[in-house]
NUSE-675246 format. One record per residue (C-alpha): residue number from 0; residue in three letters; x, y, z. Coordinates in nm, 3 decimals, decimal comma, padded with zeros to 5 digits. Layout:
NUSE-675246
   k   r      px      py      pz
 NUM ALA       X       Y       Z
...
//
This chain:
NUSE-675246
   k   r      px      py      pz
   0 UNK -02,262 -00,935 -03,524
   1 UNK -02,370 -01,275 -03,388
   2 UNK -02,014 -01,395 -03,411
   3 UNK -01,899 -01,096 -03,204
   4 UNK -02,166 -01,168 -02,942
   5 UNK -02,062 -01,530 -02,919
   6 UNK -01,695 -01,432 -02,881
   7 UNK -01,783 -01,193 -02,597
   8 UNK -01,974 -01,469 -02,418
   9 UNK -01,697 -01,724 -02,458
  10 UNK -01,428 -01,487 -02,326
  11 UNK -01,648 -01,380 -02,033
  12 UNK -01,612 -01,013 -02,116
  13 UNK -01,914 -00,796 -02,047
  14 UNK -01,963 -00,471 -02,241
  15 UNK -02,191 -00,199 -02,112
  16 UNK -02,250  00,171 -02,161
  17 UNK -02,103  00,384 -01,880
  18 UNK -02,347  00,545 -01,635
  19 UNK -02,263  00,915 -01,592
  20 UNK -02,505  01,010 -01,312
  21 UNK -02,363  01,154 -00,989
  22 UNK -02,488  00,858 -00,786
  23 UNK -02,326  00,610 -01,024
  24 UNK -01,998  00,802 -01,016
  25 UNK -01,998  00,803 -00,635
  26 UNK -02,063  00,429 -00,623
  27 UNK -01,793  00,368 -00,881
  28 UNK -01,515  00,566 -00,712
  29 UNK -01,606  00,545 -00,341
  30 UNK -01,831  00,239 -00,295
  31 UNK -01,724 -00,008 -00,560
  32 UNK -01,728 -00,303 -00,323
  33 UNK -01,455 -00,526 -00,190
  34 UNK -01,276 -00,773 -00,412
  35 UNK -01,349 -01,117 -00,264
  36 UNK -01,266 -01,468 -00,384
  37 UNK -01,554 -01,643 -00,559
  38 UNK -01,611 -01,886 -00,271
  39 UNK -01,720 -01,603 -00,041
  40 UNK -02,025 -01,538 -00,257
  41 UNK -02,112 -01,900 -00,325
  42 UNK -02,455 -02,052 -00,284
  43 UNK -02,333 -02,226  00,032
  44 UNK -02,286 -01,884  00,191
  45 UNK -02,645 -01,785  00,123
  46 UNK -02,790 -02,116  00,242
  47 UNK -02,599 -02,121  00,573
  48 UNK -02,771 -02,136  00,911
  49 UNK -02,920 -01,817  01,056
  50 UNK -02,652 -01,768  01,323
  51 UNK -02,378 -01,824  01,066
  52 UNK -02,538 -01,573  00,829
  53 UNK -02,565 -01,321  01,114
  54 UNK -02,196 -01,363  01,192
  55 UNK -02,100 -01,329  00,827
  56 UNK -02,317 -01,022  00,794
  57 UNK -02,104 -00,847  01,056
  58 UNK -01,775 -01,026  00,994
  59 UNK -01,610 -00,706  00,869
  60 UNK -01,690 -00,535  01,198
  61 UNK -01,557 -00,835  01,389
  62 UNK -01,235 -00,824  01,187
  63 UNK -01,199 -00,457  01,278
  64 UNK -01,268 -00,510  01,650
  65 UNK -01,041 -00,809  01,719
  66 UNK -00,701 -00,639  01,667
  67 UNK -00,827 -00,310  01,811
  68 UNK -00,947 -00,476  02,133
  69 UNK -00,628 -00,682  02,167
  70 UNK -00,394 -00,383  02,135
  71 UNK -00,613 -00,152  02,343
  72 UNK -00,644 -00,402  02,626
  73 UNK -00,266 -00,446  02,630
  74 UNK -00,203 -00,071  02,604
  75 UNK -00,443  00,028  02,884
  76 UNK -00,288 -00,224  03,121
  77 UNK  00,059 -00,088  03,048
  78 UNK -00,065  00,271  03,056
  79 UNK -00,187  00,234  03,415
  80 UNK  00,120  00,039  03,517
  81 UNK  00,375  00,288  03,378
  82 UNK  00,164  00,608  03,378
  83 UNK  00,177  00,661  03,005
  84 UNK -00,096  00,925  03,025
  85 UNK  00,153  01,188  03,145
  86 UNK  00,341  01,164  02,816
  87 UNK  00,049  01,306  02,615
  88 UNK  00,120  01,653  02,755
  89 UNK  00,450  01,688  02,565
  90 UNK  00,428  01,413  02,300
  91 UNK  00,078  01,486  02,169
  92 UNK  00,192  01,583  01,817
  93 UNK  00,255  01,226  01,700
  94 UNK -00,082  01,077  01,803
  95 UNK -00,247  01,363  01,616
  96 UNK -00,024  01,303  01,313
  97 UNK -00,094  00,931  01,315
  98 UNK -00,469  00,983  01,289
  99 UNK -00,397  01,072  00,928
 100 UNK -00,085  00,857  00,898
 101 UNK -00,247  00,533  01,013
 102 UNK -00,559  00,588  00,803
 103 UNK -00,342  00,652  00,498
 104 UNK -00,134  00,344  00,586
 105 UNK -00,437  00,118  00,578
 106 UNK -00,592  00,290  00,278
 107 UNK -00,298  00,318  00,036
 108 UNK  00,019  00,139 -00,062
 109 UNK  00,224  00,370  00,161
 110 UNK  00,270  00,276  00,524
 111 UNK  00,227  00,507  00,820
 112 UNK  00,595  00,591  00,786
 113 UNK  00,512  00,773  00,463
 114 UNK  00,340  01,035  00,678
 115 UNK  00,534  00,999  01,005
 116 UNK  00,882  01,017  00,849
 117 UNK  00,838  01,347  00,659
 118 UNK  00,643  01,507  00,948
 119 UNK  00,910  01,413  01,200
 120 UNK  01,211  01,502  00,985
 121 UNK  01,080  01,800  00,787
 122 UNK  00,835  01,962  01,030
 123 UNK  00,952  01,857  01,378
 124 UNK  01,324  01,851  01,287
 125 UNK  01,376  01,510  01,445
 126 UNK  01,676  01,298  01,349
 127 UNK  01,591  01,061  01,060
 128 UNK  01,716  00,762  01,260
 129 UNK  01,461  00,831  01,533
 130 UNK  01,190  00,888  01,270
 131 UNK  01,283  00,563  01,097
 132 UNK  01,271  00,364  01,421
 133 UNK  00,939  00,517  01,524
 134 UNK  00,793  00,438  01,181
 135 UNK  00,895  00,073  01,212
 136 UNK  00,767  00,049  01,568
 137 UNK  00,429  00,207  01,512
 138 UNK  00,366  00,016  01,188
 139 UNK  00,434 -00,309  01,373
 140 UNK  00,105 -00,235  01,552
 141 UNK -00,094 -00,039  01,295
 142 UNK -00,003 -00,235  00,983
 143 UNK -00,045 -00,571  01,154
 144 UNK -00,392 -00,461  01,269
 145 UNK -00,478 -00,356  00,915
 146 UNK -00,331 -00,680  00,775
 147 UNK -00,541 -00,886  01,017
 148 UNK -00,858 -00,705  00,907
 149 UNK -00,770 -00,758  00,540
 150 UNK -00,703 -01,129  00,582
 151 UNK -01,008 -01,174  00,805
 152 UNK -01,236 -01,012  00,546
 153 UNK -01,094 -01,241  00,279
 154 UNK -00,998 -00,957  00,045
 155 UNK -00,804 -01,081 -00,257
 156 UNK -00,425 -01,073 -00,209
 157 UNK -00,129 -01,165 -00,428
 158 UNK  00,028 -01,416 -00,191
 159 UNK  00,320 -01,505 -00,416
 160 UNK  00,426 -01,140 -00,414
 161 UNK  00,393 -01,130 -00,036
 162 UNK  00,614 -01,438  00,004
 163 UNK  00,888 -01,344 -00,244
 164 UNK  00,902 -00,974 -00,155
 165 UNK  00,910 -01,057  00,218
 166 UNK  01,211 -01,283  00,170
 167 UNK  01,398 -01,021 -00,029
 168 UNK  01,295 -00,740  00,206
 169 UNK  01,425 -00,919  00,516
 170 UNK  01,775 -00,944  00,368
 171 UNK  01,763 -00,590  00,226
 172 UNK  01,647 -00,442  00,556
 173 UNK  01,921 -00,610  00,761
 174 UNK  02,187 -00,517  00,502
 175 UNK  02,071 -00,156  00,511
 176 UNK  02,079 -00,140  00,891
 177 UNK  02,425 -00,288  00,922
 178 UNK  02,616 -00,148  00,624
 179 UNK  02,435  00,134  00,442
 180 UNK  02,238  00,345  00,689
 181 UNK  02,540  00,505  00,857
 182 UNK  02,684  00,604  00,517
 183 UNK  02,391  00,838  00,440
 184 UNK  02,360  01,184  00,593
 185 UNK  02,032  01,305  00,746
 186 UNK  01,970  01,557  00,467
 187 UNK  02,039  01,295  00,200
 188 UNK  01,788  01,054  00,357
 189 UNK  01,517  01,321  00,349
 190 UNK  01,591  01,404 -00,013
 191 UNK  01,597  01,037 -00,119
 192 UNK  01,265  00,967  00,050
 193 UNK  01,088  01,254 -00,125
 194 UNK  01,252  01,212 -00,467
 195 UNK  01,195  00,841 -00,522
 196 UNK  00,835  00,844 -00,404
 197 UNK  00,752  01,156 -00,605
 198 UNK  00,882  00,996 -00,924
 199 UNK  00,666  00,692 -00,856
 200 UNK  00,362  00,918 -00,821
 201 UNK  00,434  01,063 -01,166
 202 UNK  00,466  00,719 -01,322
 203 UNK  00,145  00,600 -01,159
 204 UNK -00,035  00,907 -01,290
 205 UNK  00,085  00,835 -01,642
 206 UNK -00,027  00,475 -01,604
 207 UNK -00,377  00,580 -01,507
 208 UNK -00,409  00,815 -01,804
 209 UNK -00,455  00,495 -02,003
 210 UNK -00,830  00,478 -01,946
 211 UNK -00,880  00,140 -02,112
 212 UNK -00,582 -00,041 -01,966
 213 UNK -00,621 -00,404 -01,869
 214 UNK -00,571 -00,504 -01,504
 215 UNK -00,555 -00,843 -01,335
 216 UNK -00,624 -00,978 -00,989
 217 UNK -00,286 -01,154 -00,967
 218 UNK  00,050 -01,190 -01,137
 219 UNK -00,031 -01,388 -01,448
 220 UNK  00,173 -01,672 -01,601
 221 UNK  00,417 -01,691 -01,310
 222 UNK  00,764 -01,824 -01,397
 223 UNK  01,107 -01,820 -01,228
 224 UNK  01,202 -01,485 -01,384
 225 UNK  00,892 -01,314 -01,242
 226 UNK  00,956 -01,465 -00,900
 227 UNK  01,313 -01,334 -00,919
 228 UNK  01,182 -00,986 -01,004
 229 UNK  00,957 -00,996 -00,697
 230 UNK  01,249 -01,112 -00,482
 231 UNK  01,470 -00,827 -00,611
 232 UNK  01,185 -00,580 -00,558
 233 UNK  01,159 -00,685 -00,195
 234 UNK  01,536 -00,656 -00,151
 235 UNK  01,543 -00,297 -00,282
 236 UNK  01,235 -00,211 -00,079
 237 UNK  01,401 -00,351  00,233
 238 UNK  01,701 -00,125  00,178
 239 UNK  01,467  00,176  00,147
 240 UNK  01,290  00,067  00,466
 241 UNK  01,623  00,057  00,649
 242 UNK  01,667  00,434  00,624
 243 UNK  01,309  00,564  00,589
 244 UNK  01,093  00,321  00,788
 245 UNK  00,890  00,226  00,480
 246 UNK  00,970  00,135  00,123
 247 UNK  00,900 -00,229  00,049
 248 UNK  00,529 -00,151  00,031
 249 UNK  00,562  00,120 -00,233
 250 UNK  00,828 -00,076 -00,426
 251 UNK  00,611 -00,386 -00,443
 252 UNK  00,307 -00,176 -00,531
 253 UNK  00,494 -00,011 -00,817
 254 UNK  00,611 -00,338 -00,969
 255 UNK  00,273 -00,507 -00,926
 256 UNK  00,081 -00,221 -01,088
 257 UNK  00,327 -00,090 -01,346
 258 UNK  00,489 -00,412 -01,463
 259 UNK  00,248 -00,695 -01,381
 260 UNK -00,066 -00,479 -01,420
 261 UNK -00,226 -00,599 -01,098
 262 UNK -00,524 -00,381 -01,006
 263 UNK -00,470 -00,125 -00,730
 264 UNK -00,759 -00,288 -00,541
 265 UNK -00,543 -00,601 -00,507
 266 UNK -00,197 -00,440 -00,498
 267 UNK -00,292 -00,203 -00,215
 268 UNK -00,398 -00,464  00,045
 269 UNK -00,109 -00,683 -00,072
 270 UNK  00,137 -00,403  00,005
 271 UNK -00,025 -00,349  00,347
 272 UNK  00,023 -00,715  00,446
 273 UNK  00,374 -00,712  00,304
 274 UNK  00,470 -00,402  00,501
 275 UNK  00,323 -00,553  00,818
 276 UNK  00,564 -00,846  00,784
 277 UNK  00,864 -00,631  00,695
 278 UNK  00,813 -00,374  00,969
 279 UNK  00,809 -00,650  01,233
 280 UNK  01,142 -00,776  01,097
 281 UNK  01,286 -00,423  01,112
 282 UNK  01,157 -00,359  01,465
 283 UNK  01,295 -00,693  01,583
 284 UNK  01,638 -00,621  01,442
 285 UNK  01,663 -00,263  01,570
 286 UNK  01,548 -00,345  01,924
 287 UNK  01,676 -00,695  01,989
 288 UNK  01,985 -00,720  01,769
 289 UNK  02,116 -00,363  01,741
 290 UNK  01,953 -00,263  02,075
 291 UNK  01,974  00,099  01,963
 292 UNK  01,619  00,237  01,962
 293 UNK  01,615  00,580  02,127
 294 UNK  01,401  00,677  02,426
 295 UNK  01,231  00,947  02,217
 296 UNK  01,111  00,687  01,965
 297 UNK  00,971  00,476  02,249
 298 UNK  00,790  00,774  02,398
 299 UNK  00,628  00,864  02,067
 300 UNK  00,537  00,501  02,011
 301 UNK  00,377  00,458  02,353
 302 UNK  00,129  00,744  02,299
 303 UNK  00,052  00,662  01,933
 304 UNK -00,043  00,294  01,961
 305 UNK -00,408  00,347  02,068
 306 UNK -00,459  00,570  01,766
 307 UNK -00,303  00,359  01,492
 308 UNK -00,471  00,031  01,589
 309 UNK -00,805  00,201  01,523
 310 UNK -00,724  00,415  01,220
 311 UNK -00,519  00,161  01,020
 312 UNK -00,789 -00,112  01,006
 313 UNK -01,047  00,160  00,945
 314 UNK -00,843  00,281  00,647
 315 UNK -00,822 -00,072  00,507
 316 UNK -01,197 -00,119  00,540
 317 UNK -01,269  00,211  00,364
 318 UNK -01,012  00,147  00,091
 319 UNK -01,163 -00,193  00,014
 320 UNK -01,468 -00,006 -00,119
 321 UNK -01,280  00,257 -00,320
 322 UNK -01,213  00,242 -00,693
 323 UNK -00,851  00,186 -00,795
 324 UNK -00,833  00,538 -00,941
 325 UNK -00,945  00,682 -00,608
 326 UNK -00,670  00,491 -00,430
 327 UNK -00,418  00,617 -00,684
 328 UNK -00,532  00,975 -00,623
 329 UNK -00,444  00,942 -00,254
 330 UNK -00,092  00,843 -00,359
 331 UNK -00,062  01,151 -00,583
 332 UNK -00,168  01,383 -00,302
 333 UNK  00,078  01,230 -00,056
 334 UNK  00,371  01,265 -00,294
 335 UNK  00,293  01,628 -00,377
 336 UNK  00,256  01,719 -00,009
 337 UNK  00,584  01,548  00,082
 338 UNK  00,773  01,723 -00,200
 339 UNK  00,621  02,060 -00,110
 340 UNK  00,706  02,013  00,256
 341 UNK  01,065  01,926  00,169
 342 UNK  01,108  02,238 -00,045
 343 UNK  00,964  02,456  00,231
 344 UNK  01,243  02,341  00,465
 345 UNK  01,492  02,530  00,246
 346 UNK  01,727  02,254  00,125
 347 UNK  02,056  02,345 -00,039
 348 UNK  02,083  02,389 -00,416
 349 UNK  02,300  02,077 -00,428
 350 UNK  02,028  01,869 -00,262
 351 UNK  01,760  02,013 -00,489
 352 UNK  01,962  01,936 -00,800
 353 UNK  02,048  01,588 -00,675
 354 UNK  01,684  01,523 -00,595
 355 UNK  01,578  01,647 -00,938
 356 UNK  01,824  01,408 -01,100
 357 UNK  01,695  01,118 -00,892
 358 UNK  01,335  01,203 -00,986
 359 UNK  01,429  01,215 -01,354
 360 UNK  01,611  00,881 -01,365
 361 UNK  01,366  00,709 -01,130
 362 UNK  01,081  00,833 -01,345
 363 UNK  01,250  00,686 -01,653
 364 UNK  01,281  00,356 -01,468
 365 UNK  00,916  00,353 -01,363
 366 UNK  00,807  00,463 -01,708
 367 UNK  01,006  00,175 -01,858
 368 UNK  00,828 -00,061 -01,620
 369 UNK  00,498  00,081 -01,744
 370 UNK  00,588  00,020 -02,109
 371 UNK  00,704 -00,333 -02,034
 372 UNK  00,386 -00,395 -01,839
 373 UNK  00,176 -00,274 -02,130
 374 UNK  00,349 -00,517 -02,364
 375 UNK  00,323 -00,804 -02,116
 376 UNK -00,048 -00,744 -02,055
 377 UNK -00,123 -00,760 -02,426
 378 UNK  00,075 -01,082 -02,463
 379 UNK -00,114 -01,238 -02,171
 380 UNK -00,454 -01,176 -02,329
 381 UNK -00,585 -01,436 -02,572
 382 UNK -00,585 -01,321 -02,935
 383 UNK -00,965 -01,301 -02,952
 384 UNK -00,974 -01,079 -02,642
 385 UNK -00,724 -00,839 -02,801
 386 UNK -00,956 -00,805 -03,098
 387 UNK -01,251 -00,741 -02,868
 388 UNK -01,059 -00,473 -02,676
 389 UNK -00,970 -00,297 -03,000
 390 UNK -01,336 -00,293 -03,109
 391 UNK -01,451 -00,173 -02,767
 392 UNK -01,197  00,111 -02,741
 393 UNK -01,299  00,236 -03,084
 394 UNK -01,663  00,255 -02,971
 395 UNK -01,587  00,425 -02,635
 396 UNK -01,753  00,174 -02,404
 397 UNK -01,638  00,017 -02,080
 398 UNK -01,493 -00,334 -02,069
 399 UNK -01,464 -00,531 -01,750
 400 UNK -01,450 -00,899 -01,657
 401 UNK -01,767 -01,053 -01,524
 402 UNK -01,705 -01,124 -01,154
 403 UNK -01,904 -01,116 -00,836
 404 UNK -01,817 -00,870 -00,565
 405 UNK -01,924 -00,842 -00,207
//
């Protein structure tokens, strides 16, 4: 028994009995605390001057206000100059939609386009090209605001994934705009969007049925092959973004969580920052290179900006407190709602069958990633930790690394 205790201490694994009270469950799933680097909770932080401590006490609020004030100041100046207020009378549906869409964008691995695209194409019957452009345009404000808040707060990110996926996504997005987008019909784009994301939701659900699975704060044991996987992930995500307005965020999130076993609390803000970069690339290309953004997309964008620059950072702040399983639940709900909405539009039997086939094969792909990730995570643990995990699982107790959280 003493040997076991010593091993636990050496491996910095803390074992404790789970607390089942309602208050403990609420704190666990909805107020777990942000994941900060160790230096943010150092002794130097606590011994700082009074004015510095006061600033740091409210630094999350400051990080929320800076992008909001910048975008609102710019928007109000332009609103008075070009009388944007008149547009709310006949374009009000998108600002209302983006209250949810922007909050979801900041809170989960799916950008605002994950809500805007299906609402515009399935409910409002708007052309997918217009919906795609609007998604890119509005996320260039909302996601960058959320990304600023995340970086300002110092929440843990997987920067190598951001770098490699961004490089791949830039090429994939441009390739999709120039060569692939015009080959896909509007109905096929809607079906692809719903099918691929729904299959990911299923795979993520299966992953989280493994109650004792091991998660990490970063991609462990990085080597050229893992960097190449991240680059390819960004490339595929960029292609998806080129026809749906979002995609690189959910693709990177899936690989990080399913294959590399990065915790959702790290993968989610990482995907938000990644999508902020990619959506700016897409907006730049569509407006300044293709010069083909429709007036309708601009009108929707102009009335939605003041909403998303508030709701997206707010979503990121809230999500930083949520448990990874809570964040995953939001993804499940989004995928089910999108699939249900698509079926209610009355698609053809051919589209339904094609979508079912895509869900099946995509699910097999994601499930394979999950199995590979399970094997990789076990290989990354030291041998003594694997023994400890086996003992702990047999005794039904919770295992988690000892770390300090804000």
